[in-house]
MIFIMI-418049 format. One record per residue (C-alpha): residue in three letters; x, y, z. Coordinates in steps of 0.2 Angstrom, whole numbers, plus 2048, in hexadecimal, padded with zeros to 3 digits. Example, Ala and Ser with C-alpha at 12.3 -4.5 7.8 and 13.67 -1.06 7.14 Angstrom:
% MIFIMI-418049
ALA83E7EA827;SER8447FB824;
END
This chain:
% MIFIMI-418049
MET25ABFA6C0;GLY266BEB6C4;LEU25DBD96C6;THR258BD76D7;LYS25EBC76E2;GLN24FBB96E0;TYR249BB06EE;LEU23EBA26EF;ARG230B9E6FB;TYR22FB8F706;THR220B8870B;PRO218B7C717;SER218B6B713;ALA211B5F720;VAL213B5D734;PHE217B4C73A;GLY220B43748;VAL212B48754;ILE204B3C759;GLY1FAB46766;SER1FFB5876C;GLN1FFB5C77F;LYS1F3B6C77F;SER1E4B62778;ASN1DBB5377E;ILE1D4B41777;VAL1C4B3D771;PHE1BCB2E767;VAL1B3B30757;THR1AAB2774A;LEU1B0B2773A;ARG1A4B2372A;GLY199B18734;GLY1A8B0F73C;GLU1A9B0574C;ARG1A9B0E75B;GLY1B9B0E764;ARG1C3B0D756;TYR1C8B1D751;VAL1CFB2D75D;ALA1D1B3E759;VAL1E0B47760;GLY1E6B5A75F;ALA1F8B5A755;CYS1FEB6D756;GLU1F2B7574C;HIS1E9B66743;VAL1E0B5974A;PHE1E4B45745;ILE1D8B39745;TRP1E1B28749;ASP1DAB17745;VAL1E2B0F756;ARG1DDAFC74F;LYS1EBB0173F;ALA1F4B0C747;GLU1F2B17739;LYS1EDB2C736;VAL1DCB2972C;LEU1D9B3D72B;ILE1E0B4D72E;LEU1D4B5C733;GLU1E0B6972E;GLY1E0B7A738;ASN1E8B8B734;LYS1F4B90741;HIS1F0B90752;GLU1F0B8175D;VAL1E2B7575F;THR1DEB74774;TYR1CEB6B775;LEU1C2B5E76B;CYS1B0B5876C;PRO1A7B4E75F;SER195B5175E;PRO188B46764;ASP184B3F753;GLY196B3C74F;VAL197B4473F;HIS1A0B55746;ILE1ADB59752;ALA1AFB6A758;VAL1C2B7075B;GLY1C6B7E766;TYR1D6B88762;GLU1E2B9276C;ASP1DCBA2765;GLY1CBB9E76C;SER1C4B9B75B;VAL1B9B8A759;ARG1B6B82749;ILE1ABB71745;PHE1B1B64739;SER1A6B5A730;LEU1B0B46733;LEU1A8B40722;ASN1B3B4C716;GLY1BEB54724;GLU1B9B6671D;SER1B4B7472B;ASN1A5B80726;VAL1A0B88736;SER1ACB90741;PHE1A8B9C751;ASN1B3BAA756;GLY1AFBB176A;HIS1BDBAE775;LYS1CABB7777;SER1D7BA877D;ALA1D9B9777B;VAL1C9B8B77C;THR1C8B8078B;SER1B8B7778B;ILE1ABB7277D;GLN19DB6977E;TYR18CB65773;ASP17BB6577A;ALA171B54778;LEU16AB58766;GLY17AB5F760;ALA173B6F75D;ARG17CB7A769;LEU18EB7C76E;VAL195B8377E;THR1A6B8977F;GLY1B0B8F78E;SER1C1B9778E;ARG1D1B9C796;ASP1CBBAE795;THR1BCBA97A2;ASP1ADBAB796;VAL1A1B9D792;ILE197B9E780;VAL18AB95779;TRP189B93766;ASP17BB8E75B;VAL182B8374F;ILE174B81744;ASN172B93742;GLU184B95742;CYS186BA374F;GLY189BA8761;LEU178BA976C;TYR17FBB077D;ARG191BB2786;LEU190BAD79A;LYS19BBB77A4;GLY19EBB47B7;HIS1ADBA87BA;LYS1BDBB17BE;ASP1CABA47B8;ALA1CBB967A8;ILE1BCB8C7A5;THR1C0B7B7A9;GLN1AFB727A2;ALA19FB7679C;LEU18FB6B79C;PHE17DB6A796;LEU16FB6479F;LYS166B58794;ASN154B59798;LYS155B6B79F;ASN15CB7C798;LEU169B7D7A5;LEU17AB7F7A4;VAL188B7A7B2;THR19AB817AF;SER1ABB7F7BA;SER1BAB897BB;LYS1CCB8C7C1;ASP1C3B9A7CE;SER1BDB8A7D9;PHE1ACB8D7D4;VAL19FB837CC;LYS190B8E7C5;TRP17FB897BD;TRP176B927B1;ASP164B947AB;LEU165B97798;ASP154B9F796;THR159BAD79E;GLN16BBAB79C;HIS171BAD7AF;CYS179BA57BB;PHE16EB9E7C9;LYS179B967D3;THR18BB987D7;MET192B867E1;VAL1A2B8A7ED;GLY1A5B7B7F5;HIS1B6B787EE;ARG1C5B807F4;SER1D0B817E5;GLU1CFB7F7D3;VAL1C0B747CB;TRP1C8B6A7BD;GLY1BCB607B8;MET1AAB597BA;VAL19BB4B7B4;LEU189B4A7B5;LEU183B397BD;ASN172B317C2;GLN167B387B4;GLU16FB4A7B7;ASN16AB487CB;ARG17EB477CF;LEU18CB537CD;LEU19DB4C7CE;THR1ABB597D1;GLY1BFB567CF;SER1C9B627D8;ALA1DBB667DC;ASP1DCB567EB;SER1D8B457EC;GLU1C5B487ED;LEU1B8B467E0;ARG1A9B4F7E8;ALA196B4A7E4;TRP188B567E4;ASP176B507E4;ILE16AB5C7D9;ASP159B5E7DE;TYR14EB667D0;LEU142B717D9;GLU139B767CB;GLU134B647C9;LYS12DB627DA;LYS123B737D9;GLU11AB6C7CA;VAL115B5A7D1;GLY110B637E0;GLU11BB5D7ED;PRO11FB6B7FB;ARG12DB767FA;GLU134B7780C;LYS137B89810;LYS13BB8C7FE;GLY12BB967FA;LYS12EBA2809;SER128BB4806;LEU133BC1808;PHE12ABCA817;ASP12ABB8820;ASP136BB6832;ASP146BB082E;ASP147BA683E;ASP141B96839;ASN14EB9682C;GLU15EB97837;ASP167B8982C;GLU165B9081B;GLY172B9F815;PRO16CBB1813;ASN16CBAD7FE;GLU164B9A7FE;ASP154BA07F8;PRO156BAA7E9;GLU164B9C7E4;GLU15CB8E7E7;ARG14EB927DA;ILE151B837CC;LEU15AB777D7;SER164B747E6;CYS175B6D7E7;LYS17AB627F6;LYS18AB5A7F9;ALA187B487FB;GLY199B427FF;SER1ACB3E7F8;VAL1B3B2F7ED;LEU1C4B2F7F1;ARG1D2B2D7E4;GLU1E2B247E6;ALA1EBB337DF;ARG1EFB417EB;ASP1F2B4E7DC;ARG1E5B587D2;VAL1DAB517C6;VAL1DEB547B5;SER1CDB4D7AC;LEU1BFB457B3;THR1B5B3D7A5;ALA1A5B317A5;ASP19FB25796;PRO18FB2E78E;LYS184B24799;ALA18CB287A8;LYS18EB167AF;VAL1A0B177AF;LEU1ACB247B5;ALA1C0B287B1;CYS1CAB347B8;HIS1DEB367B9;GLY1EAB437C1;LEU1FBB487BC;ASP201B387BC;ALA202B277B1;ASN1F3B207BC;LEU1E1B207B4;GLU1D2B1C7C2;ILE1C2B157BD;PHE1B4B137C6;ALA1A3B0C7C3;VAL193B157C6;LEU184B097CD;PRO172B087C7;GLU164B0B7D4;GLU160AF77D3;GLU171AF37D7;ILE173AFD7E6;GLN164AF87EC;LYS168AE67EB;LYS178AEA7F5;MET16FAF3803;GLU164AE6805;ARG173ADA808;LYS17CAE8815;LEU16BAE881E;LYS16BAD481D;LYS17CAD4823;ALA178AE2831;LYS16AADA837;LYS173AC9838;LYS180AD0843;ALA175ADA84D;LYS16BAC8851;SER17BAC0855;GLN181ACE861;ASP170AD186B;GLY167AC186A;ASP158ACA86A;ALA14BAC485E;ASP13FAD485F;ALA14EAE285F;ALA14CAF1853;ASP152AEF840;PRO164AF883E;VAL166B07833;VAL171B03824;GLU177B1581E;ARG179B1780B;LYS18BB1F806;LEU192B257F7;THR19EB167F6;ASP18FB0B7F4;GLU189B147E3;ILE19AB187DC;GLN1A8B097DD;LYS1B8B097D9;LEU1BAAFD7CB;THR1CEAFA7C7;ASN1DCB077C2;ILE1E7B077B2;LYS1F8B0B7B1;ALA1FDB127A2;SER20FB1479A;SER212B2679E;LYS20AB357A6;ILE1F7B3879F;ARG1F2B48795;SER1E0B45792;MET1D4B35791;ASP1C3B30789;CYS1B8B2178C;PHE1A9B17785;LEU19FB0A78C;SER197AFC780;PRO188AF4781;ASN192AE4786;GLY198AEC797;GLU1ABAED78C;MET1B1AFE791;LYS1BFB07784;ILE1CBB1378A;ALA1D5B1F780;LEU1E3B28788;LEU1F0B35780;LEU200B3778B;GLN20CB4378E;ASN21AB3B784;ASN210B3C774;THR208B2B774;VAL1F7B25773;GLU1F2B1577B;THR1E0B0C77B;TYR1DBB00788;THR1CAAF578B;LEU1C4AF079B;LYS1B7AE579E;THR1AAAEE7AB;THR1A2ADD7AF;GLU1ACAD47B4;LYS1B0AD17C8;ASN1C3AD67C8;ALA1C3AE27B7;THR1D6AE57B1;GLY1DBAF17A2;THR1E0AE9794;LYS1EBAF4787;THR1E6AF2776;CYS1EFAFE76B;ARG1FFB0976D;LEU202B15762;THR215B1B762;LEU21BB18751;GLY217B2874A;GLY222B34754;HIS22FB34762;ARG22CB35775;THR237B4377A;ASP23BB54770;VAL246B50760;ARG257B58761;THR260B55752;LEU25BB5373F;THR264B4C731;PHE261B4C71D;SER269B3D713;SER273B41703;ASP265B3E6F9;ASN257B48701;ILE24CB3A704;ALA250B33715;VAL24EB41725;LEU256B39736;SER24FB41746;ALA256B3D757;SER24FB3F768;GLY253B3977A;GLU24FB29778;THR24DB23764;VAL254B25753;LYS246B26745;VAL24AB27732;TRP23DB2E729;ASN237B2D716;ARG236B40711;SER228B3D704;THR21EB3170E;LEU222B3771F;GLN221B24724;VAL22DB1E732;ILE23AB14728;ARG245B0D738;THR244B1274C;MET253B0C756;ALA255B0F768;CYS264B1A76D;GLU269B2477C;TYR266B3777D;ALA26AB3E76B;LEU272B50768;CYS278B4F758;SER278B43749;LEU27CB43737;PHE27CB35728;VAL28CB2C725;PRO291B2F712;GLY288B21709;ASP279B24714;ARG27AB1071A;GLN280B1872B;ILE27AB22738;ILE285B2D746;ILE27DB32757;GLY286B3D763;THR27FB3B773;LYS27DB46784;SER288B3A78E;GLY296B3D782;LYS294B2C776;ILE295B29763;GLN289B1D75D;ILE289B1474A;PHE27AB0E745;ASP277B03735;LEU268B0772D;ALA263AF8723;SER264AEC731;GLY25EAFA740;SER26DAF474A;LEU279AFD755;LEU28AAFB74E;GLU293B02759;THR295B0F769;THR2A3B1976C;GLU2A8B2277D;ALA2ADB32775;HIS2ADB42782;ASP2AAB41794;GLY29EB4D794;ALA28EB51785;LEU292B4F775;TRP28CB6076E;SER290B6075B;ILE296B5474D;CYS29BB5A73C;LEU2A0B4E72E;SER2B2B53726;PRO2B1B5B713;ASP2BBB4C70E;GLN2B0B3F714;ARG2BCB3771B;GLY2B7B3972D;ILE2ADB4673D;VAL2B2B51749;THR2A9B5275B;GLY2A9B60766;GLY2A3B5B778;ALA2A1B6278B;ASP2B1B5C790;LYS2BAB6A786;THR2C1B60778;VAL2BFB61765;LYS2C3B4E75F;PHE2C7B4874F;TRP2C1B37749;ASP2C4B2D738;PHE2B9B2072F;GLU2BDB0F72F;LEU2B7AFE729;ILE2BCAEF736;LYS2B8ADD736;ASP2B2AD5747;ASN2A6AC774F;LYS297AD474D;SER298AD773B;GLY29CAC6736;PRO2A3AC5724;ASN29EAD771F;LYS2AAAE5727;ARG2A1AF2731;LEU2A2B04735;THR2ADB0D742;VAL2B5B1D747;LYS2C6B1D74C;HIS2CCB2C758;THR2DCB3574F;ARG2DFB47757;THR2D9B51767;LEU2D7B64767;GLN2D7B6A77A;LEU2CEB7B77D;ASP2CAB8578D;GLU2B8B8578C;ASP2AAB78788;VAL2A7B75775;LEU296B79771;CYS297B7875D;VAL2A5B73750;CYS2A4B7773E;TYR2AFB7272F;SER2B1B7F720;PRO2ACB7770F;ASN2BEB7970A;GLN2C4B6E71A;ARG2D1B7D71D;LEU2CAB8272C;LEU2C0B7D73B;ALA2B3B88745;VAL2B2B85759;SER2A4B8C763;LEU2A9B8D776;LEU29EB91787;ASP2A9BA1788;CYS29DBAA77A;THR2ACBAA76E;VAL2AFBA075E;LYS2C0B99759;ILE2C6B96749;PHE2D4B88746;TYR2DEB83737;THR2D7B70733;ASP2EAB6872F;THR2F4B6F740;LEU2E8B7574B;LYS2EEB8574D;PHE2E4B94753;PHE2E0B9F744;LEU2D0BAB749;SER2C7BAF758;LEU2B5BB5755;TYR2AEBBE766;GLY29DBCC766;HIS290BC076C;LYS289BC477F;LEU284BB2781;PRO28DB9F77B;VAL28BB9D769;LEU27FB8E767;CYS27FB8B755;MET289B8E744;ASP28EB8A733;ILE29AB90724;SER293B93714;HIS297B88704;ASP2A6B936FD;SER2ADB9470F;ALA2ADBA770F;LEU2A2BAA71C;ILE29DBA472E;VAL28DBA6737;THR289BA5748;GLY27ABA3754;SER279BA6765;ALA270BA6776;ASP26FBB9775;ARG263BB9767;ASN26EBC075A;VAL276BB874A;LYS287BBE744;VAL28DBBE732;TRP2A2BBD732;GLY2AFBBD724;LEU2B9BAF726;ASP2C9BB771D;PHE2CCBC372C;GLY2BEBBF739;ASP2B6BCF737;CYS2A2BD073B;HIS299BD672D;ARG288BD7735;SER281BD3746;MET26EBD1744;PHE25FBCE751;ALA259BBF74D;HIS24DBB8759;ASP243BBB768;ASP24BBAD771;SER25CBA476E;VAL261B9F75D;MET261B8C75E;PHE267B8874C;LEU26DB8E73E;GLN273B8772B;PHE277B8C71B;VAL26BB8A70B;PRO278B7E701;LYS282B876F1;THR27CB986F9;HIS27EBA7705;LEU26CBA470D;PHE269B9C71D;PHE25CB9772A;THR25CB9A73B;ALA24FB91748;GLY24CB9975B;LYS244B9776A;ASP236BA3765;ARG22DB9575A;LYS234B9D749;ILE23FB9773C;LYS247BA6731;GLN250BA7721;TRP25DBB471E;ASP269BBB70F;ALA27BBBB716;ASP283BC7709;LYS274BD370A;PHE26FBD171E;GLU25DBD0719;HIS24FBC6723;ILE247BBE713;GLN237BB371C;THR231BAB72C;LEU22BB9B72C;GLU21DB9A73A;GLY214B8A740;HIS21DB80750;LYS216B8375F;GLY223B8176C;GLU237B85769;VAL23FB7F75A;TRP24FB7475D;CYS256B7174D;LEU253B7173A;ALA25CB6872D;ILE25CB6E71A;SER25DB6170B;PRO26CB60702;ASN263B686F3;GLY25BB756FC;ASP24AB726F7;HIS244B6B709;ILE247B7071B;VAL241B6472A;SER23EB6D73C;SER23BB6574E;SER233B6D75C;HIS22FB6C76F;ASP21DB69768;LYS224B58765;SER221B5C752;LEU22DB5A740;ARG227B67733;LEU22BB65721;TRP22EB75718;GLU22FB77703;ARG236B806F8;THR22AB886EA;ARG22DB926DA;GLU224BA06E1;PRO230BAF6E4;ILE231BBB6F3;ILE230BCD6EF;LEU238BD3702;GLU22EBE5701;GLU21DBDC6FE;GLU223BD070C;LYS225BDF717;GLU215BE9713;MET20CBD9714;GLU213BD6725;ARG20DBE772B;GLU1FCBE3725;ALA1FCBD4730;GLU201BDE73F;PHE1F4BEC739;GLU1E7BDF739;GLU1ECBD774A;SER1E9BE7753;LEU1DABEE74A;SER1D2BDC751;LYS1DABE1762;GLY1D1BF0762;ASP1C1BF476E;GLU1B4BEA76D;PRO1A3BF3766;VAL196BF8772;VAL184BF776F;PRO17CC07776;GLY171C05785;GLU177BF378A;ALA17DBF079B;LYS18BBE579F;GLY184BD67A9;GLU186BC27A7;ALA181BC1797;GLU188BC9788;PRO188BC7776;ALA196BB976F;GLY19DBC0760;LYS1AEBC6760;LYS1B5BD4756;THR1C3BCC749;ILE1CBBD373A;GLU1BEBC8731;THR1AFBD0739;VAL1B7BE1735;LYS1BABDD722;ALA1A7BD6721;ALA1A1BE6729;GLU1ABBF071B;ARG1A5BE670D;ILE194BE9711;MET199BFB712;GLU1A0BFA702;ALA190BF16FA;LEU185C00702;GLU18FC0D6FA;LEU18DC046E9;TYR17AC046EC;ARG179C156F0;LYS185C1C6E0;GLU17CC106D4;SER16BC156DB;LYS170C276D8;MET176C256C8;LEU165C1A6C3;GLU15CC2B6C9;GLU166C376C0;HIS162C2B6AF;ALA150C2C6B3;ALA150C3E6B6;ALA15BC416A5;CYS14EC3569C;LYS141C406A4;ALA147C5069F;GLU14BC4B68D;GLY13BC4368B;LYS143C32684;GLU14BC22688;LEU160C2668C;PRO169C1768A;PRO16DC1069B;PRO17CC146A5;PRO18BC086A6;THR18ABF96B2;ASN195BF96C0;PRO1A2BEC6BC;ILE19FBE46CD;LEU18CBE26CB;MET192BD96B8;ALA19EBCC6C2;TYR18DBC76CB;GLY183BC56BC;SER17DBD76BA;ILE174BD66C9;SER16ABE66D2;PRO173BEF6DC;SER167BEB6EB;CYS16ABD86E6;TYR17CBDB6E8;VAL17BBE16FA;LEU170BD26FF;GLU180BC66F8;VAL18BBCF701;LEU180BCC712;LYS17FBBB70D;LYS193BB870B;VAL195BBE71D;ARG198BAF729;SER187BAB734;SER195BAC743;GLU19ABBD73E;LEU18ABC6738;GLU186BCE749;VAL197BD574C;SER198BDB73B;LEU188BE473C;LEU18CBEB74D;VAL19EBF6746;LEU192BFB738;PRO190C0E739;PHE17FC1473A;PRO17FC2072A;TYR17CC0E722;VAL16EC0872C;PRO160C12724;ASP166C0B711;LEU166BFB71A;LEU155BFB721;SER14EC00710;LEU156BF3706;PHE14FBE6712;ASN13CBEC711;THR140BEA6FF;TYR147BD6701;ILE139BD270D;GLN12BBD8701;GLN136BCD6F2;GLY136BC06FE;LEU14BBBD6FE;GLU154BB670C;VAL146BBA719;GLU14EBB2725;LEU15FBBC725;VAL157BCA723;CYS14DBCA731;ARG15EBC573C;CYS165BD4734;LEU156BDE737;PHE153BDA74A;PHE164BDC74E;LEU166BED746;LEU156BF374F;LYS15DBED75F;ILE16FBF675F;HIS167C04757;PHE158C0875F;GLY158C1A765;GLN160C20754;ILE153C1774A;THR144C1D755;SER149C2F756;ASN14BC30743;GLN13CC3673B;MET140C32729;LEU13FC1F72E;LEU12FC1D737;SER127C1A726;VAL135C0C721;ILE133C02734;ASP120C04733;GLU120BFB720;LEU12EBEF726;ARG123BEB736;THR114BE872C;ASN11DBDC71E;THR12ABD4729;ILE11BBCD734;SER111BC8724;LYS11EBC071C;VAL126BB872B;ARG115BB072F;GLU114BAA71E;ILE124BA071E;ARG120B9A730;ASP110B93727;VAL119B8B719;LEU126B84725;GLY117B7C731;PHE10DB76722;ASN11DB6D71B;SER121B6672D;ALA10FB5F72F;GLY10FB5871D;LEU120B4F721;GLN119B4A732;PHE109B42727;LEU113B3971C;GLN11FB31729;ARG10DB2A732;GLU107B24722;ILE118B1A71D;GLU118B1372F;SER107B0D72F;LYS109B0571E;GLU11AAFE720;ASP11BAFD733;VAL12DB04734;MET132B1373C;PHE138B1F72F;PHE144B29739;ALA14AB2974B;ASP147B1574F;ALA14BB0E73D;THR15FB09743;GLY158B04754;ARG14CAF774C;PHE156AF173F;GLU163AEB74C;GLU155AE5759;LYS150AD9748;LYS163AD4745;ARG165ACF757;LYS154AC5757;ARG15AABC747;ARG16CAB874D;LYS164AB075F;ARG159AA6752;GLU166AA1748;ARG171A9D758;ALA161A9375E;ILE160A8974D;LEU172A8274F;THR172A7E760;ILE162A7475C;THR16CA6B74D;
END
C-alpha cells in the first residue's frame, strides 16, 4: 500500500473584532465585588464578553459552544449570569471564574427572554417556540412548561411577593399565570399588535406595556385575594352561578372566572415621541425610572414619581384651580373644583438621549444619589454608556464611554496578512485597521472610503486600498496617515493584485478595464526631505464586460481576468494578447487563485460551484459543488495544491485540487463569510463575516484521516436526527397548559443508554454471583471468586449496585427526568429493587426518591398490574417514609441549631450575623464620615 497524503487540521483560535452581537442584549454586571455600572456583558457570537467600560478593555470571556447568544440576564446576587442561546439552551455562568456548571435544555428554538425571581432560586425562560419554562436553579432541573401563547415570547416577569408570572408575546396577548396550579388565569387582550416589552411599577400594582405604536399602555393591577383577606366587599365577584345576570350587564361573559386572583384595568397611556415599535422597555430594579427606545437612535427616559410627590403635585394643581375658579366667579362660597389625577402626573418625561447610531438594546440602573447609568448596545458594533442626574430639573445625558476601537462599524470586506505573518489588515466601509495576530490588539486605525480590496506593499511599511468609488488609497503604517489618493477607475475597484516581481500592481474595475501600475518613490511638499511611495499608471487592458477579479500567475507569464459574462479570460502579461477563455460557470466568477507552480487555476462562482482548470490548455479538471450559497472568496495555501473557499452559507472549506476531495469544514461564523486571508507560511487563516467578527484559525500538527472525518459527519447527522425524533409521551397524561420542562436531546438518549448498560452489567454480575454461590453449595466448599468486571475495577472494585448508583449520579440533574422517560420498562423492576437497597443503606436518598417518584408516575399502570413488584413497592413505601422522615428531622435539627447560634452571636456581639451585616457596616461608615466632616468644619 502506498503512502497516503497527509492533511493537517485547522482549529479555531480566537474571535475578535466584535464588540457586541446584534442578536443579544446588553446588561450591567458586577465583577468580584467591583462597583456597579463599571462592567457590562454583551453577547459576541457564541461567547459572552464582559467589558470594563472605564478602561475600554475586555476583562472576561464566557465561552460558548457553537450556537449564538440571544439573551443575557444577571442573577439578583450578581454572582451568576444566565445566558440563552439560539438552539434553545440556557447556561448559567459564574462571574467569579467564568465557568458554567448548570445548563438547561428545553426550548426548540432561540431563547428570547430570561428572568430570575427575587431570590434567584427560579428562572423563567421564553422562546421563539412560544413556550415558557420555569426552571429550578438550585436543584438544576425544569419545573414545568407553560403553553398558551401563539407566537414568540417577548418578556416574562415574576411577581416578587406572589407566586404569579406575567408573560407577553408577539401574538398581542399578555397572560397571567398562577404558578401554584400552573395555569393561565387571565389573558389581557387590549393590544392591537405585538407586545414587545413590559415592566412592573408602583410595588407591582401597575403594568406598563410597549407595543408596535407610540403608546405605552398602563394597566392598574388590583389583587382580589388581598381584599378578601382584609374583608373588603368584592362587588359582584363572589356571585353565585345561579344568580340573575341582569345586574351584571356591563361585564363580559368571562369576567367572573378570570378575575379570581387579580383584575387589570387600563389606566391610560404615556405617549412616546417615536412613531415606530418599542424595541426594549426597561426599568431600574426599584422601578423609579424607566427607559424605552424604538428602531432609531433616540432613547426616551421617564421618571415614575413617588406617591408623596404626586400628592404634593395634586395639591398644587388644586390650589391653582381654586384660585382660578375664585377669580372667575368671585363667589367665595362656590364649590371646590375637582382636579382629576392623570397618568401623566405619575409618569413624567425626563429627557431624550441621542445615541451615535441606531440602538439595539439598553440597560440602566439608578444609584442611591439619584444618578442614572445607562448602557447602550448600538447596531454598528458599538457600546456607549451615559450618566443622567435624575434629581436635576432639566436633566441631560452625558456620554461617559464609547467602545469602538476593538471592531469595525460595518462589515469587513477585505483581509490581508503581512509578509512576516504578524500583522493582519482588515478594511471595511469606514476604516482600515491593522491588528497584531498574536495579541489580537489594534495597532493602527485609519479612516478610509468604502474598501473592497487591499494589500501590503513589499516591505510592510505601506498599505494599498481599492475603494468602491474606484480610487486607490495609499497609507503609511508608521504615521497612520493617508499618503495619496489616486483616481483609478470610473466604477468600483473590485480587485487588486501584486505583481510577482513586486514592482507594481494590477487593478480591475467596473469600468471594463484592467490597469497596470508601477511603484515609484517621489519627493514632494507632503513628504518633506524623505521620498514617499506612489503608483504610476503604465498600461490599460480594455475589455467588453465589468472586471470582477484579476490574478497574476506566480511566474508572471499570465494574467487571469474574471468578467461579468461568467467567463475567465487568460492573457499574456507582456503583450496582453488573449490566450485562453475558461467558460462553464452559470453565474459570474467572484473569486479565483492560481497555484504556486502556475499549473492550476481554481475559480469560485455565485452558482455555488468551484472549478479546477489546467493553465496549459484551459481544460476543466473537475467541477465541485462547494457551498450552499455563493462562493465569496478562494485562496491556495502557499506552496501546496490545497485551497480554502468561503461562502455565504457561513462555512469555510478546505479542498485538495489534485485529488478533488473535500478535506475539512471550518464552522463558527454566524453570518455570510465575505473574505479570508492565509498567512504566507500557511499556519494561520483569518476570516471576516457579516456578524462583524474576525476569526483566527491555526494549523495544528494533528493529521486528518478523510475516512474518519466522513464517519464523524455521518455520526453527527445521525445524532441530530435522533434528538429531533418524536418526544417521549407519558402514558395517561393529557396535553394541557402545563407540560414537563425537559426535551429529548442526544445527551438524554446517551444518559439513558448508560443507565441501561449499567443495569445490564448489574444483571450479568448478579447472575454470576448466584451461579458461584450455587457451585459452592454443590461442592460443599468455598471456591475462588469469579473474576471482577474491568469496569467495576476501574471504579475501585465497587459492587454492581453501587456502580448503577454512580451512573445515575453522573446524569445531569436537568436531564434526569427525560433520561428516565426514554428508559424501556423491562429495566424498571431492577431499578426499583435497587432503589430499595439504596434507601435502606441511606445512599443518595434525595436523588433516589426523585427517580423513584418519577418512575412511579410514568409507569404507574404497569407497576401496579405487576404482582411481582407488589412486595418491592410495599417495602419501598415503608423504607422511603421512614428514611425521608429521618433526614427531615436531621435537617430541622441542624436548621434550629444554626438559628440558635445566630441568636446567641447577635445577642452577645450586637451584630447581625447574616442578612443585615453589610447594611449595618455601611451605616456605620456613613456616620463616621459625617462625624469627621463635622469635626473638620468646626476646626
